[in-house]
C-alpha positions in Angstrom: 2.1 -3.8 28.7 0.7 -0.8 30.7 0.1 2.6 29.6 3.2 4.5 30.8 5.2 1.4 29.6 7.8 1.9 26.9 7.7 0.5 23.5 10.6 -0.7 22.1 10.7 -1.1 18.0 12.8 -2.3 16.0 13.1 -1.0 12.0 13.7 -3.3 9.4 14.2 -2.0 6.0 16.4 1.2 6.6 15.5 3.2 3.5 14.0 7.0 3.1 10.9 5.5 4.1 11.6 3.4 7.2 13.2 6.2 8.5 10.7 8.6 7.8 7.6 7.0 9.4 9.5 5.7 12.5 10.4 9.3 12.7 6.8 10.0 13.3 6.2 6.3 14.9 8.8 8.0 17.5 7.2 10.8 18.4 4.2 8.2 19.8 4.4 9.1 23.9 7.5 6.7 25.2 8.6 5.0 21.9 12.2 4.4 21.1 13.8 2.4 18.2 16.4 0.3 19.7 17.7 -1.6 17.1 17.4 -1.3 12.9 18.1 -4.2 10.4 19.2 -3.5 6.7 21.1 -5.7 3.7 23.0 -2.5 3.1 25.0 -1.1 5.8 24.9 2.4 4.3 20.9 2.2 5.3 21.7 0.4 8.7 24.5 2.4 9.9 22.2 5.9 9.2 19.3 4.3 11.0 21.4 3.2 13.4 22.7 6.9 14.1 19.4 8.3 13.7 18.2 5.6 16.6 20.6 6.9 18.7 21.4 5.5 22.0 22.9 1.9 22.7 20.7 0.9 19.3 22.0 -1.8 17.7 22.0 -2.3 13.6 22.1 -5.6 11.7 22.4 -6.8 8.6 20.3 -9.7 9.1 16.7 -8.9 10.5 16.9 -12.2 12.4 18.8 -10.9 14.7 16.8 -8.3 15.6 13.9 -10.5 15.9 16.1 -12.4 18.6 16.2 -9.3 20.7 14.0 -9.8 24.0 13.6 -6.5 24.6 12.0 -5.5 21.0 8.3 -5.3 21.7 7.3 -4.6 17.7 9.2 -4.2 14.4 8.2 -2.1 11.4 8.8 -3.8 8.1 9.5 -1.0 5.6 11.5 -3.3 3.3 10.7 -3.5 -0.9 7.2 -5.4 -0.8 9.1 -8.6 -1.8 10.6 -8.4 2.0 7.6 -8.0 3.7 5.7 -11.3 4.2 8.7 -13.1 5.8 9.6 -10.5 8.5 5.9 -10.3 9.7 5.5 -14.3 9.9 8.8 -14.5 11.5 8.3 -12.0 14.0 4.8 -13.1 14.8 6.5 -16.4 15.2 9.2 -14.8 17.5 6.1 -12.5 19.7 6.7 -9.2 18.2 4.0 -7.3 17.2 4.3 -5.8 13.4 3.4 -2.7 11.3 4.3 -3.4 7.7 4.1 -1.0 5.3 2.0 -1.4 1.9 1.3 -3.3 0.3 1.3 -5.9 2.6 2.4 -8.8 0.1 3.9 -9.4 -3.2 1.3 -12.1 -3.6 -2.5 -13.4 -2.3 -1.3 -16.4 -0.6 1.7 -14.4 1.1 -1.2 -12.2 2.4 -3.1 -15.0 3.6 -0.1 -16.2 5.9 1.0 -13.3 7.1 -3.4 -13.2 8.5 -2.7 -17.2 9.7 0.4 -16.1 11.2 -1.0 -13.0 13.4 -4.0 -15.1 14.1 -1.7 -18.3 15.4 0.1 -16.1 17.8 -2.3 -13.8 18.7 -0.4 -10.5 17.4 -1.0 -7.0 17.1 -0.1 -6.7 12.8 -0.9 -3.6 11.0 -1.1 -2.6 7.7 0.4 1.0 6.5 -2.5 2.6 5.0 -2.3 5.5 6.7 -5.5 6.8 5.1 -7.6 4.4 7.7 -6.3 6.4 10.6 -7.9 10.0 8.5 -10.6 11.7 10.1 -13.0 12.6 7.2 -13.2 9.0 5.2 -15.9 7.7 7.8 -17.5 11.1 7.6 -17.7 10.0 3.1 -18.7 6.5 4.7 -21.4 7.7 6.5 -23.1 9.9 4.2 -22.5 7.7 1.3 -24.5 5.3 2.9 -26.9 7.3 4.1 -27.6 8.5 0.6 -26.7 11.8 0.9 -25.9 12.1 -3.0 -28.1 9.6 -4.1 -27.4 6.0 -5.1 -23.7 5.5 -6.0 -23.0 2.6 -8.6 -19.8 4.0 -9.9 -16.3 4.6 -8.1 -13.1 5.6 -9.9 -9.8 5.1 -8.2 -6.9 7.1 -10.3 -2.9 7.8 -10.0 -1.6 9.8 -12.5 2.3 11.2 -13.5 4.2 11.9 -16.1 7.4 9.8 -16.6 7.8 10.0 -20.0 10.0 9.0 -22.2 13.1 7.7 -20.1 11.8 6.9 -17.0 14.1 5.3 -14.8 16.3 5.3 -17.8 18.4 2.2 -18.2 21.9 1.4 -16.5 24.3 -1.6 -17.2 24.6 -4.6 -14.3 27.4 -3.8 -12.7 28.9 -5.4 -9.1 26.9 -4.4 -6.4 28.1 -1.6 -4.2 30.5 -1.6 -1.0 28.3 -3.4 2.4 25.1 -4.3 0.2 24.2 -8.2 0.5 22.6 -8.5 -3.1 21.9 -12.1 -2.3 20.3 -11.1 0.6 18.3 -8.4 -1.4 17.4 -10.5 -3.5 15.8 -13.4 -1.3 12.9 -14.8 -2.1 12.8 -13.3 -5.7 14.8 -14.6 -8.6 19.0 -14.3 -8.2 19.9 -11.4 -10.9 22.4 -9.7 -11.1 22.9 -6.1 -9.9 21.5 -3.7 -11.6 21.2 0.1 -9.4 17.8 0.4 -11.2 16.2 -2.6 -9.2 17.5 -1.0 -6.0 16.4 1.7 -3.6 13.7 4.0 -4.8 13.5 2.2 -8.1 12.5 -1.6 -7.1 8.6 -0.8 -7.8 9.4 -0.8 -11.8 10.5 -4.9 -11.6 7.7 -7.4 -10.7 10.5 -9.1 -8.9 9.9 -7.1 -6.1 6.7 -5.2 -6.2 3.5 -5.1 -8.0 3.8 -1.9 -9.7 2.0 1.4 -9.7 -1.8 0.0 -8.5 0.2 -1.7 -5.3 2.0 1.5 -4.7 -0.1 4.8 -4.9 -3.6 2.3 -5.7 -3.3 0.6 -2.8 -4.1 3.2 -0.7 -7.4 4.8 -2.7 -8.5 0.8 -3.1 -8.6 0.3 0.2 -10.4 3.5 1.0 -12.7 2.9 -1.4 -13.7 -0.5 0.1 -13.9 1.1 3.3 -16.0 3.9 2.4 -18.4 1.8 -0.1 -18.6 -1.1 2.8 -16.9 -3.8 0.6 -13.8 -6.4 0.7 -13.7 -8.2 -2.8 -15.0 -8.1 -6.2 -16.2 -11.1 -8.2 -15.1 -10.2 -11.5 -11.9 -8.6 -13.2 -10.8 -7.3 -16.7 -7.6 -5.7 -16.9 -6.0 -3.9 -20.0 -2.8 -2.1 -20.2 1.6 -2.8 -21.1 4.4 -0.6 -21.5 3.6 1.8 -24.5 6.0 4.5 -24.3 8.6 4.1 -21.4 11.8 3.0 -22.6 13.4 1.8 -19.5 14.8 -1.2 -17.2 11.4 -1.7 -15.6 9.0 -4.2 -16.9 5.6 -3.0 -15.1 3.3 -1.2 -17.0 3.3 2.7 -17.9 -0.4 1.9 -18.2 -3.0 0.0 -16.7 -7.1 0.4 -16.0 -8.7 -2.2 -14.3 -12.6 -2.9 -13.8 -13.8 -4.3 -11.2 -17.3 -5.9 -10.3 -18.6 -6.3 -7.1 -21.9 -6.6 -5.5 -23.3 -3.4 -5.9 -21.3 -1.4 -8.0 -18.6 -1.0 -10.6 -15.1 0.5 -9.5 -13.0 1.3 -12.3 -8.9 1.6 -11.5 -6.7 3.9 -13.5 -2.7 4.0 -13.5 -0.6 6.1 -16.0 2.8 7.0 -16.1 2.5 8.6 -19.3 0.6 12.1 -18.5 -0.1 13.6 -14.9 -3.3 15.5 -15.0 -5.1 12.7 -13.5 -9.1 14.0 -13.3 -8.6 17.8 -14.1 -9.7 20.6 -11.6 -10.4 24.2 -11.1 -7.8 26.3 -9.4 -9.8 27.2 -6.5 -10.9 24.2 -4.6 -8.9 21.6 -2.6 -5.3 21.1 -2.5 -4.3 17.5 -4.4 -1.9 15.0 -2.9 1.6 15.2 -5.4 -0.6 17.8 -7.2 2.3 18.9 -9.2 0.8 22.4 -11.6 -1.5 24.3 -10.8 -4.9 22.2 -12.5 -3.8 18.9 -12.0 -4.9 16.0 -9.5 -2.9 13.0 -10.3 -4.7 11.0 -7.8 -8.0 10.4 -6.3 -11.3 8.4 -5.5 -14.2 9.4 -6.9 -18.1 8.0 -5.9 -20.3 9.0 -8.6 -24.1 9.4 -7.1 -27.1 10.4 -8.6 -27.5 13.4 -6.6 -24.1 14.3 -7.1 -20.5 13.3 -6.8 -18.0 13.1 -3.6 -14.0 13.6 -4.7 -11.7 12.0 -1.7 -7.9 12.2 -1.3 -5.9 11.6 1.5 -5.3 15.1 2.5 -8.6 17.1 0.4 -12.2 16.1 -0.3 -14.9 18.2 -2.0 -18.8 17.6 -2.5 -20.5 18.5 -6.3 -24.1 18.4 -7.1 -25.6 16.6 -10.0 -26.5 19.7 -12.5 -27.1 18.0 -15.8 -30.8 16.8 -15.2 -33.2 19.7 -13.9 -34.4 17.1 -11.4 -31.6 17.0 -9.3 -30.9 20.9 -9.5 -33.6 21.2 -6.7 -32.0 18.6 -4.5 -29.8 19.7 -0.8 -26.0 18.8 -2.3 -24.2 21.7 -1.8 -21.2 22.7 -3.4 -18.6 21.9 -0.3 -14.4 21.5 0.2 -11.8 20.9 2.5 -8.4 20.1 3.5 -7.7 18.1 6.2 -4.1 16.7 8.0 -2.0 14.2 6.3 -2.6 11.1 9.0 0.7 9.4 8.5 1.5 10.2 12.3 -1.8 9.4 13.4 -1.4 6.3 11.7 1.6 5.4 13.4 0.7 6.6 16.9 -2.6 4.4 16.6 0.1 1.3 16.3 1.8 2.1 19.2 -1.7 2.7 20.8 -2.5 -1.0 19.6 0.5 -2.6 20.5 -0.4 -1.4 24.7 -3.6 -1.8 24.7 -4.0 -4.8 22.9 -7.2 -3.0 20.4 -7.6 -3.9 16.5 -5.5 -1.9 14.6 -7.7 0.2 12.5 -5.9 -1.2 9.7 -5.9 -4.9 10.4 -3.7 -6.8 8.7 -7.0 -9.1 7.4 -8.1 -5.4 6.0 -4.5 -5.0 4.4 -4.6 -8.2 2.8 -7.7 -7.5 1.5 -7.2 -4.1 0.1 -3.8 -5.3 -1.3 -5.6 -8.4 -2.6 -7.5 -6.4 -4.8 -4.7 -4.9 -6.2 -3.0 -7.9 -7.4 -5.9 -9.4 -9.1 -5.9 -6.5 -11.4 -2.5 -7.4 -12.2 -3.1 -11.4 -12.3 -5.9 -10.2 -14.8 -3.9 -7.6 -16.8 -1.1 -11.0 -16.8 -3.8 -13.7 -18.2 -5.8 -11.0 -20.4 -8.9 -13.1 -19.1 -11.9 -11.6 -17.4 -11.6 -13.4 -14.5 -14.3 -14.8 -11.6 -13.0 -14.4 -8.0 -14.3 -17.1 -5.5 -13.7 -14.6 -2.2 -14.3 -16.9 0.2 -11.9 -19.6 -1.0 -9.6 -16.8 -2.1 -9.4 -18.3 -5.9 -10.4 -18.1 -9.3 -13.7 -20.3 -11.1 -12.3 -21.9 -14.0 -9.3 -20.4 -15.0 -6.1 -22.7 -13.7 -3.6 -19.9 -15.9 -4.7 -17.3 -13.1 -4.8 -19.4 -9.8 -1.0 -20.0 -11.1 0.2 -16.9 -10.1 -1.8 -16.7 -6.7 1.4 -17.7 -5.4 5.2 -18.1 -6.6 8.3 -20.3 -6.4 10.3 -18.7 -3.6 14.3 -18.7 -4.0 15.4 -21.2 -1.0 15.6 -20.6 2.2 13.4 -18.2 2.1 10.6 -20.3 0.7 8.5 -20.1 3.9 4.8 -19.3 2.4 
C-alpha cells in the first residue's frame, strides 16, 4: 500500500465507543469506513448513516470480513467478542485495531497473538496511553534514577455508584432488531436483560473482566511500559461485592498485589468511593475528575527521592520531604497537562497499516497487559496467592487457577 492509497476500514461493534474512536480514525489522511457490523440493527444503521457514501451494514461480521475492499477492521464489540473477530480477520488478510481488553481470557489473548504472527498482520490494541508523549518521558526519568529507586507502584480506579449501581431489571424480550443469541456468542445463553446489554455489560463476568480490565487495563499497561516489565511472578487479591445492590456480579471493590522481579505494584478498583488518591485544588487535571479535589484514576511511582503521578491527560512530580537527607535533592515540584491521546493512537494504527511497522501497542503488548488484569481476577476467584510462569503462561501448582486461563466457549464460537 502506498502512502497515498486509501485505507478502507470496517467497524465491528457500533456502539458509542466504537463510533467515537472510528470518528477519530477517519480523521487520518485518506481513511474511510466502508462497512459496519453489529448484532443490533439500531447501532448498525446509525453507524452506516455516520459512515455515509456506499457503506454497507451487516448483522453478521463475517460478511464484512468477506469484503475484499476492506483493508483493516476495528473491533469495538463487547469484550467477549474481541478474540474471535480478530482471529478471523487475520485469517482473512485484514489488519486489526482491537479495543482493550484484547480478550476475555488469557488463552484467547495468546491465540490472537499467534494469529497475527501466522498471517503477518498488523494488530494494534486500543491502549491509547501508548501514543501519549509524556509516558516515555516519565519512563526515561525513572529508569535514569531521577526520583531515586522505585520499588512500589500504585494503580487505582475509583468511582462511587452506591447504593444501586446499574439497578435491577427483570428479564424480558430482546428489543426489535437485536439478535440476542448472536450477542451472547461464545458466552452462555441466558435470557435477555437490559443490564447485560450496551453500556452496562461490563458489570458481568460473562462479557467482561470488570473494572480492572476496563479502566485498569490502561494504567497497568502504562505502569509496565514505564517500569520496563511484562509480567509479575506472584499475584494475590482481595475483594468482592460488599455494598452495591444491582444485577451485576463483578466486584464493587478489589485490590490486587503484584510482585515483579524488581518492584511491587498494587491495583485498587473501587465502586464505593470516588476520591481516589485525593489532591489539592491547584495542580494537574485529573482524567474523569468529578470534583474539586478527587483524583479518581491514576498511577503513582514512589521513589526514594520523589514521587511521580501519571495519568492520561497530566503528570506531576513531588519531592520527598519527610527525611531531611532528601531536602537537598534536585527534585522539583512540577506538573503538566497534556493532550488526550486517542486521536493520535487511531492515526498511528492507520500509519502502521500503510507502512507495516509494528504498532506501539502491538497485540503482544496488549495481550500481556490484559493478562496482568486477568491474573488479578483469577487470584480473587481462587482466593490464593498464585505463582505465575510467564513463559509457559501457566500457574505453578494451582490447577484450579489454571482451569480459569480459558473457558469452554458455546458452539459454534468455540474457536479458542
